[in-house]
C-alpha positions in Angstrom: -17.7 7.9 -7.0 -20.7 9.8 -5.9 -20.9 11.6 -2.5 -23.0 8.7 -1.2 -20.4 6.0 -2.1 -17.6 8.1 -0.7 -19.7 8.3 2.6 -20.2 4.5 2.7 -16.5 4.1 2.3 -15.7 6.4 5.2 -18.4 4.5 7.2 -16.5 1.3 6.5 -13.1 2.6 8.4 -12.6 0.8 11.6 -12.3 2.9 14.7 -9.9 2.1 17.4 -12.7 0.4 19.4 -12.7 -2.3 16.5 -16.0 -1.1 15.1 -17.0 0.6 11.8 -20.3 2.6 11.3 -21.4 0.0 8.7 -21.0 -3.6 8.3 -19.3 -5.1 5.2 -22.5 -6.9 4.3 -24.4 -3.6 4.5 -21.6 -1.9 2.6 -22.0 -4.6 -0.2 -25.7 -4.2 -0.3 -25.6 -0.7 -0.9 -22.2 -0.3 -3.2 -21.9 -3.7 -4.7 -20.1 -2.7 -7.6 -17.1 -1.8 -5.2 -16.2 -5.3 -5.1 -15.6 -8.1 -7.6 -14.7 -11.7 -6.5 -14.7 -10.7 -2.9 -11.9 -8.1 -3.6 -11.6 -4.4 -4.4 -12.9 -3.7 -7.8 -10.1 -2.7 -10.1 -12.2 0.0 -11.8 -12.3 2.0 -8.7 -8.5 2.0 -8.0 -7.8 2.7 -11.8 -10.4 5.6 -11.9 -8.9 7.3 -8.9 -5.4 7.1 -10.5 -6.6 8.2 -14.1 -8.5 11.1 -12.5 -5.9 11.8 -9.9 -8.5 12.1 -7.2 -7.2 11.8 -3.8 -10.5 11.3 -2.1 -11.5 8.6 -4.6 -8.1 7.0 -3.9 -8.6 6.9 -0.2 -11.9 5.2 -0.6 -10.6 2.6 -3.0 -7.8 1.8 -0.5 -10.4 1.5 2.5 -12.4 -0.9 0.2 -9.1 -2.8 -0.5 -8.1 -3.0 3.1 -11.6 -4.2 4.0 -12.2 -7.0 1.3 -8.6 -7.6 -0.1 -6.4 -6.6 -2.8 -5.8 -8.7 -6.0 -2.7 -9.4 -8.3 -4.7 -7.1 -11.0 -4.3 -4.0 -8.6 -0.3 -4.4 -8.7 0.4 -2.4 -11.8 -2.0 0.7 -10.6 -0.6 0.4 -6.9 3.0 0.5 -8.2 2.3 3.6 -10.1 0.7 5.2 -7.2 4.1 4.8 -5.1 5.5 7.8 -6.7 2.4 9.9 -7.6 2.8 13.3 -6.0 -1.0 14.1 -6.3 -2.0 12.2 -3.2 -1.2 11.8 0.3 -1.7 8.0 0.8 1.7 6.7 0.1 2.2 4.6 3.3 -1.4 3.1 2.6 -0.4 2.2 -0.9 2.9 0.5 0.3 0.8 -1.2 2.9 -1.3 -2.6 -0.1 1.6 -3.7 -1.9 2.9 -5.5 1.3 -0.2 -7.6 1.2 0.4 -8.7 -2.3 4.0 -10.3 -1.9 4.5 -10.0 -5.4 8.0 -9.9 -7.2 6.3 -7.3 -9.6 6.4 -4.9 -6.9 10.1 -4.8 -6.0 10.9 -1.9 -8.0 8.2 0.3 -6.8 9.0 -0.7 -3.1 12.6 0.0 -3.8 11.7 3.5 -5.3 9.6 4.1 -2.1 13.1 3.9 0.0 14.6 6.6 -2.4 12.0 9.2 -2.6 10.3 11.2 0.1 6.8 12.6 -0.8 6.2 16.4 0.1 3.5 15.2 2.5 6.0 13.3 4.5 9.0 15.5 4.4 8.6 16.1 8.1 9.1 12.5 9.0 12.7 12.0 10.1 11.9 8.2 11.0 11.5 7.4 7.3 8.4 5.5 7.9 7.4 5.1 4.5 11.0 3.7 3.5 10.8 1.4 6.5 7.3 0.0 5.5 8.8 -0.6 1.9 11.9 -2.3 3.4 9.6 -4.5 5.3 7.4 -5.2 2.4 10.6 -6.1 0.3 11.7 -8.7 3.1 8.4 -10.6 2.6 8.7 -11.2 -1.1 10.4 -14.4 -1.9 12.3 -13.4 -4.7 16.2 -12.8 -5.5 15.4 -9.1 -6.9 14.1 -8.4 -3.5 17.0 -9.7 -1.8 19.3 -7.8 -4.2 17.5 -4.7 -3.3 17.6 -5.5 0.4 21.3 -5.9 0.2 21.8 -2.5 -1.7 19.8 -0.6 1.1 22.0 -2.6 3.7 25.0 -0.6 2.3 23.0 2.7 2.3 24.6 5.9 4.0 21.2 6.5 5.7 21.3 4.6 9.0 17.4 4.0 9.1 17.5 2.2 5.6 20.7 0.4 6.4 19.5 -0.8 9.9 16.1 -2.0 8.7 17.5 -3.7 5.4 19.9 -5.7 7.5 17.3 -6.8 10.0 15.1 -8.0 7.0 18.2 -9.7 5.6 18.8 -11.6 8.8 15.2 -12.5 9.2 15.1 -13.9 5.6 18.4 -16.0 6.0 17.1 -17.3 9.6 13.8 -18.6 7.8 16.0 -20.6 5.2 
């Protein structure tokens, strides 16, 4: 991405007041190649992964959250879960959460088992909790099996959240 394209991405971020510096329409007018079929252009996410550029990854994720993620993003997002060259792991899990895809089960489970260096300070295990909640939304037996394994975890936070998700899933059936 160019410096100007990165600036447009930063301007797309929504602030606590609910406003961004640029509208989606203006963003599309000035950076139309960032979106394909109304969703994040796969090329942007793949390029950020290939070049291991954290700033470009942040921009690609910003565009994805603004315009949506598509099934073709799944593989790259799954690879980004354990990549140690960036600090956007929670955003990657949030993106996977939006897909509700059985293809994401293994990556989401791995996110419960690994703590990135950038999150070593986090005793609340927010990344793992996000991944467990994302697993809970996937209507698949593999997700259920992973939640059952997490419900037997020695880590109280993982165990508690997995049990909550299992109860929620069972109440819905």
